[in-house]
N, C-alpha and C positions, 0 to 999 in steps of 0.2 A: 745872426738871425737866420741865415740860409740853412744851417744845420738843424735848427729847430723845426723848420718846415719839413725836412726830410724825416725826422722822427715822427712828426704828426702824420705825415702821409703813410709811413710804415704802420703806425698804430691803426689808422683807418683801414688800411688794406687787410691787416690781420683780423680786425673786428669784422670786416665784411666777409672774410673767408669763414670765420667761426659762425657767423650768422647763417651763411649759406649751408654749412654742414649741419647745423642744428635744425634748420628748416627742412632739409632732406629727410631727417629722422621723423619730423612731423608728418611728412607726406607718406612715409611708410606706415605710420600709425593710422593715418586717415584711410589708407588702402585696406588695412586690416579691419578697421571698423566698418567700412562699406561691405566687406565680405560677410560680416555677421549682422548686417542691418536688417531690421524688421520694417517692411514698408508701411504697415499700419501706424507705427509710431512716427515715422517721417511725415506722413500725411497729417497726422494730428498736430505735429509741431508746426507745419506750414500753415495749417488753418488757424492755429492759435496766434501765430505771428501776424498773419493777415488781419485777424480780428483786432489785434492791438493797434495796427496802423489805421484800420477803419474807425475804431472808436476815438482815436486821437484826432483824426481828420474831422469827424463829426463834432467833437468837442470844440475844435478851433472854428468850425463853421458856425456854431452857436454863439461863440464869443465875438466873432467878426461880423 
């Protein structure tokens, strides 16, 4: 049984390293996107997201 745990630990470590490397690539893509960002679209997205939460809260208020 002890050898099985070592294999499992090795697989988990390799998976963690792969996830970290892949996540680093996402950060680079995110940085590239922020350089090309248009603030008007960001404000519009934030307002739409906030209106979604507001309408959901008002709906639950009416129900409860």
